[in-house]
Each structure stands twice: as C-alpha cells, then as structure tokens.
N, C-alpha and C positions, 0 to 999 in steps of 0.2 A: 138657705143652703141648696134646696132642691132647684130653685130658680137659677142659682149660680151654676149648678152642674149642667142644667139644660143649656144655658147660655154658652158655656164652654164647649159643649159638644157641637152645637150649631155653628159657633164661631170657627171651630176647626174645619168643618166641612166647607164653609165659605172661604177660609184662608187658602185651602188647597186649590179651589177653582179660581180664586183670584190670581194665584201665581201663574196658572195656565193662561188666563186672559191677558195678564200683564205682558208676558213674553210676546203674545200675538200683537198687542198694541205697540210694544217697543219696536218690533220689526217694522210695523207700519210707519212709525215716526222716523226711524232711521232711513227707510226707503224714501220717505218724503224729502229727505235732504237733497236728492237729485231731481226732484220734481220742480215745477214752476212755482214762483213765489206765492201766487194766489192760493194754490192748493195747499201749500205748506202752511200758510197763515191760517187758513180755515181750519185745518186739522189742529194746530196749536190752540186756536181759540176754543174749539170744541172740548179739547182735553182739559183746558183750564176751567172753562165754565161748568163742566161736569164734576169738578172737584177732585180729579184724580192726578193733577199735575205733580203732586208731591212724589209720586212713584217714578217720575221721569224728569227730575229737575236738571240733571246734567245734559240729557239729550235735548231738552227744550231750550236751555240756556245757550247751548252751542248753536242751535238753529236760529235763535233770536239774534245772537251776535252776528251771524252771517247776514241775516236780513237787514240789520242796522248798518253793518259795515259795507255791505254791497250796495245795490241800487236802493236809493231812497224811493219815495213814492213816485214811481214811473209816471212820466207826463201823459202816458196813454191810459193810465189806470182810471177806472170810473170812480165815482164818489164812494161807493161801498168799500172798494179796495184801499183807496187812499186813507179813509177813516179807520179801517181795520188796522192797516199798517201803523198809523199814528198811535192808536190806542195800545196795541200790543207792545210797541217799543217803549212808550211812556210807562206802561204798567211794569215793565222790566227795569225802569230807571234810566232809560236812554232819553236824553233831552232833544228829541226831534223838533224841528221848527214848525210852528203853526202856519208859516207862510205857504206851506204845501196846499192850503185850502184856498189861496187867493184865486186860483184858476176857475173856481166855481162862482166867482163874483163877476158882475158886469162892470161897465165903465163908470157907472154911477156909484159903485161901491156896495151894491146890494146883491144878495144871492140871486143867481139866474133862475128864471121860471122853471127850467128843466130840473132843478134841484127839488122843487116842491112837487113835481110829478114823479119822483123816484122814492117811494116810501121806504124801500129797503136801504137805499143810500142815506136817506134822512135819519133812519133809526141808528145807523152806524155812526153818522155825524153827531147825533144827539149823545150817543155813548162816548164818543171820542172827546167831545167838548167838556165832559165832566172831569177831565184830567188837566184842565187849564190852570194857569198860574196868573198872578197879578200882572196887568199890563197887556194881556193877550185879548185885545178887543174883539178880534175876529171870532174867537171862540165864545166870548160872551154873547156876541150877536148870533152865532150859530146855535147856541143853546136856546135862546129866545125864539129864533126863527123855527127851529125844528120842533120845539115844544108846541108852538101855536099850530103849525101845519099838521103834526101828527095827531093832535087832539081833534082837529077838524076833519081829518080823513079816516079816522078810526072805523067809522061805520061802513065805509066803502071797501074795506079790505076783506080778504078771505078769512074765515073764522080762526084758523091757526095763527096766521100772522097778526090778526087783530088782537088776539090774546097776548102775543108777545109785546105789542105796542102798549096795550093797556097796562100790563105789568111794568114795563119800562118807565111809563109815565108816573106810575104810583111809587115805584122804588127804583131810584137811579142805581145803575149797576155799580158805579164806583163807591157809592155809599151803602151798598147792601152787605149783609152778613154773608160771607162766601158759602157757608154750609146751607143757608136758606136759599140762596140763589142757585146753588147746584141742584137742590131738590126741585126747584121750579124748572130749571133747564132740562132736567131729565125728561119731563113731559114734552117739552118743546122738541128735543132732539129725537125722541121716539117717533114723532110725526114727520121728521125730516126724511124726504125720499132719498137723499144722498148720504144717509147716516152710515157709519161704520159699525157693523153688528158686534164685533169684538169689543170695540170701545164702549158701546151702549151696555153690553153685558157686564163688562168690568165695572162701569160706573154704578150699575144697579147692585152688583154683588158687594162692591166697596161701601156703598151707602148703607146697606143692611148690616154688613160686618161692623162698621163703626157704630151703627145704632145699637147693636147688641152690647158693644163695649161701653157705650155711653149710658145705657140702662143699668149696667152693672155698677158703674161709678155713681149714678144717681141713687141707687140702693144704698151704697156705702155712706154717702153724705146724708141721706135721709135718716139712716140709723143714728149717725152722730147727732143730728138735729133732735131726733126723738129722745135720745139719751139726755140731752141738755134740759129737756122738758120746759123750755121757755114758754111754750103755749099756755101752760098753767101757772108758771112762776112769774111770767111777765106778760099778762094777757093784753096789755096795751100795744104790744109790738106786733108788726105784720108777720104773718106766717107764710113765707114766700120761698121755701126751699127749692121748689121746682124751678121757679123763675131765676133764683140765684144760680142754680146749676146751668140753666139755659145760657146765661151770660158767658159762661166759660166756653161754650161752643162757638161763640162769636169771636173769641180770642184765638183759640186753636182747637182743632178737632182730631188731629192725627194721633195714632196710638202712642207715639213716643212722648206725648205731652199729658199722659194720663195723670201723673202726680200733680202736674200744674193745674189741671182742671179741679182736682180735689182741693188743692190749696186755695185757688181762687173762689170756688163755690163757698167754702167755709168762711173766707174773708168777706165776701159780699153779704152773706147771712149775718155775720157779726156787725158789719157796718150798718146794715138795715136796723138791727136792734138798737145800736148806739144812736142812730139818727132819731128813731122814735122816742128814745129815752130823753134826749136833749130837746127834741122838737115839741114834744106833746105831753110830757109826764113829770119830769123832775122839777123840784124847786131850785131857786138860785143857790141856796146853801148846799143842797144835796149834790147838785151838779158840780159845784166848786170842789167839794170833797172828793167826788169821783175823779175829776180832772187832775187834782193834786196827787191822788193815788196812782193814776195811770202814769203820771210823770215820774213818780218814784219807782214804779214797776217792781213792787215787792209784796208778795202774798201775805207777809206778816202784818200789813196795815189793813187787812180786810175787815177787821172788827170795828174799825172807825166808820165804816159805811153803814147806811140804812140797810135793813134786812133784805129788801127787794133788790138792792144793787149788788149784794154779795155774790150770788150765782153768776151774774154778768161779769163781774170783775174776775172771778176765778176762771170762768170760761175763756175770757180774753187772754189772760196770762197763760193759761194752759194751751191755748191754740198756738201762740207764738213760741212757747217752749217746744211744742211738737214740731213746728217748722224748723227751729234751731237744731233739734235732734236729727231731723232728716237731712238738713244741709251739712251738718257735721259729718254724717256718713259719707257725703260726697266730697268732703274736704273743702267745703265752702261755708264754714260757720259764720263768716262775716256777712253773708247774704241776709240771714234772718235779722241781724242787727240793723241793717239798713231798712228792712221792711218794718221793723218795730218802731224806728224813729218816725217813719211816715205815719204810722198809726197814732203815735203820740201827737204829732202835728195836727192830725185830723180831730182828735178829741179836744185839743185846745181851741181849735177853730169852731167846733160845734159849741163849745162853752161861750165863746165870744158872741156868736149869733144868738144864743139863748139869752144872754145878758141884754143884748140890744132889744130883743123882743119884749122881755119882761120890763124893761125900762122905757119902752116906747121911743127908742133912739133911732133917728134916721141918719145914717152916715153919708159922707160924700161918696160919689160913685167909685172913685179909685180906692177909697178905704174899704168899701163894700167888696170890690173885686179882689182885693188882697186876701180877704178872709174867705170869700165865697169860692175863689179858685181852689182853695184847699178842700172845702166842703163839697166840691164837685166830685170828690173821691178819686179823681183820676191818678193822683200821685200814689195813693195807697194801692190802687188796683194795678198800676203799672209795676210797682215793686213786687207785689204778690205774683203777678204774671211772670216776672223775671225769675222768681224762685223755681218755677217749673221748667226753666230753660238753662239749666246749669252748664250745659256744654258750650254756650255762647255768652251767658251772663257772667262776665268776669267782674272783679272788683272795680276795674275801670268803668265798666258799664253802669254799675250802681253809682259811682262818683259822677258819671255823666248825667244820670237821672237827677241827682241832687242839684245840678247846675240849672235845672229847668230849661232844657233845650227847646228850641223853637217849635219842633214837631210836637212835643208834649204840651207846650203852652197853647198851641193851636187846638189841640184836642180838648184841653181844659176850657178854652173859650167856647168851643162848640157845646160841650157838656153843660157848662154853667148857664149860657144864654138860652139854650133850648129848654132846659129845665125851668128857667125863670119864666119863659113865655107859657109853658105848659101848666105851671102851678100857680100862676099869678092870681087868678080869680079865687081859687080855694084858699090861698094864703091871705088874701085880702079879707075874705069872710071870717077867717080866724082872728083877724085883728093884727096880722103881721104887717108892721110898718116898713121894716128894713128889707124890702124886696129889691131886686135889681131894677125893675121897671120903675118903682116908686122913687128910688134914689136918682135914677137918670132923669125922670120927669121933673123932679124938683130942681136938680142942679142945672138943667138946661132949659127949664121953663117950657116944656113941650107937652103935648097930649100923650095919652096912653098909646094911641095908634102910631104916633110919630116915634115914640120910644121903641115899640115893637118893630117898626120898619127899620130902625137903626140897628137893632139887635140882629135882625135877619141879614142885613148887609154885612155885619161883622162875622156872622156865622159863615156866610159864603166866602168872605175873605180868609177866614181861618182854614177852610177846606183848600183854598188855593195855596196857602202857606204849607199845608200838609203835602199837597202834590209836589210842591217845589222841593221840600226837604227830602222827599223820597227819590229825587233825581240828583241829589248832591252826594259827594263822598262824605262818609261819616266815620268817626273813630270807633264806632261800635258796629256790631253785626247788623246787616239789613233786616235780618229776621226779627230783631228786637224792635226796630223802628216800625216794621209792619204791624207788630202787636199794638203799637200806639195808634196806628191807622185803624186797626180793628176795634179798638176802644171807641173811636169816633163813630165807626159804623154801627156799633151796638147802640149808641145814643141816638143816632138817626132813626134806627128801626124801632127802638123802645118808645121814643117820643114822636112817632110818626104823626104828621099833621098837627104837631104840638099838643098831642094828648099824652097824659101821664100813664104810659103803658105798664109801668112797674107797679104803681099803686092799684091800677085797674087793669090787670092782665087780660081780662076778657075783651078789651078793646083792640089789642094788637097781638100780644104775645101768645095767647092761647092757641091760635091757629098754627103758629110756628112750632110751638111745643108739641102739638099733636103730630105734625109732619116729621119732626126730627126725632122725637123720643117715643112715639106710640105706634104710628102706622108705617110698616115697612113697604118698600116698593115691590111690585110684582116682577119676578124674574122670569 
C-alpha cells in the first residue's frame, strides 16, 4: 500500500510535466507540416522510435498522408531519405513501391559501390527492407547486401553510430518490441546533435511515467500469483510471473490498456502452468480427466480430479469467470466466451501432444502443425489481448479471429517454428519424438540442418505475409492487427538467436526486464 501511494504521488508529478512537454512537441509537429519533407520525416521517425507517437496519432497520420499523397521518393533524394520515406509509409500501411530503390543499382543489377560507402544510407535501407513482402526481390537483395556491408564496416564507424549499427544487426527494428526499442533509442537520440530537447524530455518523462504504472500492475498480478500458491501446490511448474507480465508490455504499453495487461499476464501465467502439467507431469489418465473437465467447464466436477489438479482447475475457471464479470461490466459478455473457447482448444491440443509423447507416436508434418499451431498459444493470447481492447474488439472482431485470418496464421507459423528450433535439442533429450523438426525430417527424408533451414525460410515468409496483411484493408480495426504483429515481435525477442528465453530468462529477457521495469531513465 505504501509503495502504491508513492507511485501515485510520483506519477502525478510526471503527468503534469508530460502535459507541458506534449504541447511543446505538438507545436513542433504542426509547425513541421510547412517544412520540407526530409525534416518532417526525420521528426516523425524520432517521435515514433521514442515511443511517444500515441500522444500525437492524429497529427502524425495527417502528415504521413500528405507525405504519401504528395511527392513520392523524390528522384533527387539520397539513399537515406528514400529508405526513410519508404519505411515510414509502409509502417503506416501505405503500399509504396519498392521500385523506388532501382536507381541505386547499376546496369548489371547490383547495388552501386556508392551505396556501400554510405553507412547511414545503408542502415536506413537495411531497416526499410524489413518491411518487404513476397516477390520483392530487390528488398531481399537489399537486406542481404546491407547486412553484409554493415557487419564489415562496423569497426570503422564513430562509436555512437557503431552502437546503432550493432543494435540494428542484433535486433531488426521491424521485429523488435516497440517499448524495448524505444528505451534503446532514448540513448541514441540523447547523443544526436540535432535532437529536439522538448521531445527528448517528453520521451524520458513518458518512459518513467509508464514504468511506474507498469510496476503497479506487476505488483497486482504478483499478489494474484502468490495467492494461488502454485509454487508450493504445483512445484513442477515454472515460476515466471515477471516474464509473463513482461510479455504484456510487448503487446501494448499505453495507460488505456492497463486492464488488458492484467488479463494477458494472468493468461500467460495460467498457460505456462498448463503447459508444464501436460508436458512434464501428468499421466495419460490424469490429463484426459482434466481435459474432459475443462471441456465441461463446471466447478462441480472438480472432485473427479486428482488432488494436485484441483487448485489448477479451480484457478482456471475462476480466472475466466473474472474475465466474464469484467467484460459484462463493459457490455461485452460475449468476449469472455470467445476467450474461453480458445482456452478449451488449447487444453485439447496439449492433451493430444501428451498422448503422442507417451505413445511414442510420430505424426505427419501437417498433422503435427494442425495441433502445434494451437499449442503455439497465439490463438489464446490474441483473444486475451482483445479483451483489453473493448473499444475496438467487437463481436465481429472475435468472429474474425475464429476464422484464423492470414495475419494470425503468419504469427502462429513464426511462433511455432521458432519454438521448435529453440527447443529441439532439449525435447530430443527428453525423448520427445513428435517435434516439428523430427516430423519434417522423416516425411521429407532430410537432415536436421535441412529441416531447420526450411523452417527459417518459412519464418521469413511468414514475416512477409504479416507485412502484406498490415497494408491491406481489413474488416477489423488496424489496432487489433497490430497486436498480432506485436505477438510475433515478442516471439522474435524471446527466442532471439533461437534460444528459449522464456524457460531461461537470463539469456535474453532479464536485461529487458531490468530496463523496462526496474531502472528509470535519468531526466
């Protein structure tokens, strides 16, 4: 309670100063409307990368519309400006043509030598190429070309720019968690000689303000987790509440999604315990009993379960009862019903995988993917995420989700195959036969290395599909589709370099948790 009081007092001080700086930055953005395109684009890029664009959505959208509708990438623009124009427009969903980069190629179809001698332009092209879709060969070539040359020139750059390049090569901007990338860019922008002081101050204040809010939410979900007492009741399960909450920050960090973060954090924690129960503890008979009980979704059947499963079953039903109560308050009781059905689907899929494992069954690859796409948990997480976006998550949006739209299936593919690569060796040691890699190897008579190479190709193709879907008109709010993109980003970061960062948070997530939830920035 004392911590909560202190957080509120500090937050109020931040909030007042944020309003002052917001008006200054808003004036700067509006004034930029009359400036040249390059200055305008650089300002918008800085606002977005610093993580404060949500304060100026209307102003930025209006200017990006002008940029897209007006002159396209001017023939006199240098590589940096052309690439920035392309990336900003595509990020907004405008389908600008990649042919704008043809002028940087020579008669033989290769990138001109001048491109390789322009590190700033190459970095911009590298970031722009990450928004490519299938069939855009020039952007595939650009990504390969810029990656190779940026890696080779990194040591020859000034320290500040070298740091930008090193980070960009480690974490692609398009695939990064926006909140994590904003924290990194704060340090970059602070060293920028042309920085806007009001914008920098706003970004710092906003970061710290949100961090305080996020700490408060983490305290709330941690109390909930402690009250469940799964650490002692289910000692086989991973104790990862902080990591579960961190995932919510990858989906949305703004104050208006506070309830959504609470919902998603609790959902991720529950999924984690269910996964461990099916993956490493329960017997065939126990798991079938639990699966049947979840399908019935009736607390009166709890006494049919083994003792250790009773608190898990009660907690699962209680969690979704709480979601339904909250959604009913908002006049959207149907939303919790959709979320519950996705959870039932997940439990049934977990049970199928457990049966495969215990029977030593190796399914066909397409049979494996039908089940493994569900156990990737993306369907459950997407529906839980939508619960926190009641203003745009209509009944039609949940119906859309149940149709398995292309954007969601791309995210599922990314999550499933990245996880399969990351956990293959551990699963093999456990005697798990029905892994994606084993299924693919047997069906196509290829080596492990060939299977992994194919998985990586499919992952990249799925990212291209996601990029394409975000440029298409859709029957649901773009804000919802962006959360699906953010799910894919979470997976890229959590399984960086195909390490299992969730099971072993010290490998990847710990550093991000410290930056986002522990250490404020100096104002």
